[in-house]
C-alpha positions as semicolon CSV with decimal commas, in nm:
position;residue;x (nm);y (nm);z (nm)
1;M;-4,318;-2,552;2,810
2;A;-4,307;-2,457;2,440
3;T;-4,281;-2,090;2,538
4;T;-3,994;-2,169;2,774
5;L;-3,819;-2,368;2,501
6;V;-3,856;-2,081;2,249
7;L;-3,732;-1,825;2,501
8;T;-3,437;-2,048;2,595
9;L;-3,343;-2,098;2,229
10;G;-3,378;-1,725;2,163
11;N;-3,162;-1,636;2,462
12;T;-2,901;-1,895;2,362
13;Y;-2,888;-1,754;2,008
14;E;-2,851;-1,395;2,138
15;Y;-2,578;-1,513;2,377
16;V;-2,379;-1,676;2,096
17;V;-2,414;-1,375;1,863
18;N;-2,325;-1,123;2,136
19;N;-2,037;-1,339;2,255
20;K;-1,886;-1,325;1,902
21;V;-1,913;-0,945;1,900
22;I;-1,753;-0,924;2,246
23;K;-1,464;-1,149;2,136
24;E;-1,408;-0,935;1,824
25;Y;-1,381;-0,622;2,040
26;Q;-1,149;-0,802;2,283
27;N;-0,922;-0,900;1,991
28;K;-0,920;-0,541;1,862
29;I;-0,827;-0,414;2,209
30;K;-0,542;-0,669;2,229
31;E;-0,413;-0,558;1,886
32;L;-0,423;-0,192;1,987
33;K;-0,236;-0,268;2,311
34;A;0,026;-0,467;2,117
35;K;0,071;-0,179;1,867
36;R;0,107;0,071;2,150
37;K;0,372;-0,146;2,321
38;Q;0,553;-0,176;1,988
39;Q;0,548;0,203;1,943
40;I;0,688;0,253;2,292
41;V;0,968;0,005;2,220
42;L;1,046;0,176;1,887
43;S;1,049;0,521;2,044
44;K;1,299;0,400;2,303
45;K;1,518;0,255;2,027
46;M;1,507;0,582;1,830
47;V;1,708;0,773;2,090
48;P;2,052;0,807;1,924
49;D;2,365;0,741;2,118
50;K;2,617;1,018;2,181
51;K;2,862;0,904;1,914
52;K;2,597;0,903;1,643
53;L;2,473;1,243;1,754
54;E;2,825;1,388;1,745
55;R;2,880;1,240;1,399
56;L;2,552;1,393;1,279
57;Q;2,654;1,733;1,417
58;Q;2,991;1,712;1,241
59;D;2,822;1,615;0,915
60;F;2,577;1,901;0,955
61;L;2,857;2,152;1,016
62;Y;3,044;2,020;0,711
63;L;2,736;2,047;0,488
64;N;2,654;2,390;0,629
65;G;3,004;2,504;0,531
66;I;2,952;2,379;0,177
67;I;2,617;2,556;0,157
68;K;2,766;2,882;0,280
69;K;3,057;2,851;0,038
70;N;2,832;2,793;-0,263
71;M;2,551;3,012;-0,142
72;F;2,589;3,278;-0,405
73;S;2,419;3,130;-0,705
74;L;2,381;3,280;-1,046
75;A;2,004;3,275;-1,009
76;L;2,027;3,482;-0,691
77;F;2,258;3,729;-0,863
78;L;2,028;3,771;-1,163
79;S;1,710;3,787;-0,956
80;E;1,864;4,066;-0,746
81;I;1,939;4,263;-1,063
82;E;1,587;4,200;-1,192
83;K;1,432;4,321;-0,864
84;I;1,637;4,640;-0,878
85;K;1,594;4,718;-1,249
86;P;1,324;4,975;-1,327
87;E;1,081;4,897;-1,612
88;K;1,213;5,177;-1,830
89;V;1,569;5,041;-1,826
90;N;1,649;4,788;-2,097
91;I;1,944;4,555;-2,045
92;N;2,079;4,455;-2,384
93;E;2,380;4,244;-2,289
94;V;2,492;4,043;-1,987
95;A;2,843;3,896;-1,985
96;F;2,989;3,684;-1,705
97;S;3,354;3,630;-1,625
98;E;3,483;3,272;-1,614
99;S;3,481;3,272;-1,235
100;L;3,129;3,421;-1,228
101;Q;3,264;3,685;-0,991
102;V;3,218;3,974;-1,235
103;V;2,922;4,059;-1,457
104;T;2,921;4,325;-1,726
105;L;2,585;4,482;-1,810
106;K;2,509;4,693;-2,114
107;G;2,179;4,869;-2,149
108;Q;1,986;5,177;-2,241
109;S;1,690;5,390;-2,144
110;D;1,493;5,687;-2,268
111;F;1,511;5,848;-1,925
112;V;1,832;5,966;-1,757
113;D;1,674;5,969;-1,411
114;T;1,569;5,603;-1,447
115;V;1,929;5,501;-1,519
116;S;2,041;5,703;-1,215
117;Q;1,784;5,527;-0,997
118;F;1,902;5,190;-1,128
119;L;2,267;5,272;-1,053
120;M;2,184;5,395;-0,702
121;A;1,979;5,083;-0,628
122;L;2,262;4,861;-0,749
123;D;2,504;5,053;-0,530
124;R;2,282;4,996;-0,223
125;S;2,261;4,621;-0,282
126;P;2,465;4,413;-0,034
127;L;2,540;4,150;-0,298
128;F;2,777;4,337;-0,524
129;D;2,984;4,648;-0,589
130;I;2,943;4,840;-0,912
131;K;3,169;5,034;-1,144
132;L;3,026;5,249;-1,420
133;L;3,239;5,191;-1,730
134;K;3,057;5,402;-1,986
135;Q;2,762;5,635;-2,009
136;E;2,665;5,795;-2,342
137;I;2,381;6,010;-2,461
138;N;2,261;5,884;-2,797
139;G;2,007;6,123;-2,933
140;P;1,786;6,371;-2,753
141;R;1,644;6,132;-2,492
142;Q;1,843;5,811;-2,529
143;I;2,112;5,717;-2,275
144;A;2,331;5,406;-2,304
145;F;2,538;5,264;-2,021
146;E;2,786;4,991;-1,947
147;L;2,870;4,883;-1,595
148;R;3,052;4,608;-1,416
149;L;2,918;4,429;-1,109
150;Y;3,161;4,263;-0,871
151;R;3,033;3,987;-0,650
152;I;3,096;4,056;-0,280
153;E;3,238;3,755;-0,094
154;E;3,205;3,890;0,258
155;D;3,094;3,656;0,537
156;R;2,840;3,912;0,653
157;V;2,649;3,891;0,324
158;K;2,653;3,511;0,330
159;N;2,535;3,505;0,691
160;E;2,247;3,740;0,607
161;L;2,145;3,513;0,320
162;V;2,169;3,198;0,533
163;E;1,953;3,359;0,802
164;K;1,686;3,444;0,543
165;I;1,670;3,081;0,433
C-alpha cells in the first residue's frame, strides 16, 4: 500500500508538472496564431487603393523631373575632369561662371603630348564641349593652356546619367 501511495503521488506530481508545460506550449501556439492572423489582416490593409497609387505615381514623376533637371551637379562635373586629367597635367586655376554652365581651366605641363591627350579626352566626354582659348610654350619643355568647358544640357546626356544611377 505504501508503494502504491508513493507511485500515485509521484504520478500526480509528474502530471501536474507536465500539464503546466503543455499549457505553456498551448499558450505560445495561440499567440503565434494570433500574430499570424494579425499579419494577414495588416497585409490586406496595405494594398493601396487606385487613387493613392495614382497620386504616388504623379509624385514620383514630379520628383523624377526635378532630379533630371538638377542632375548635373558640380561634383559630377569636377569628378569627370579629374578622371580625364593625366597625372602630368597640373590645373592651376578653375573658374566657374555664375550659372555654373561654363568653367574656365588654366594649367600647365612639361609634356606637350600629355596636354594633347587631356584635350582629346575632354572632347570625347559626353558632359561638356571644350574650347581651347590659349596654348603657350614657356621654356623648352613647359606648355601652358587655358580652355573653357561648356556644360551640355542635352536630354540624352541626362538620360544616360539617370540610367547609370
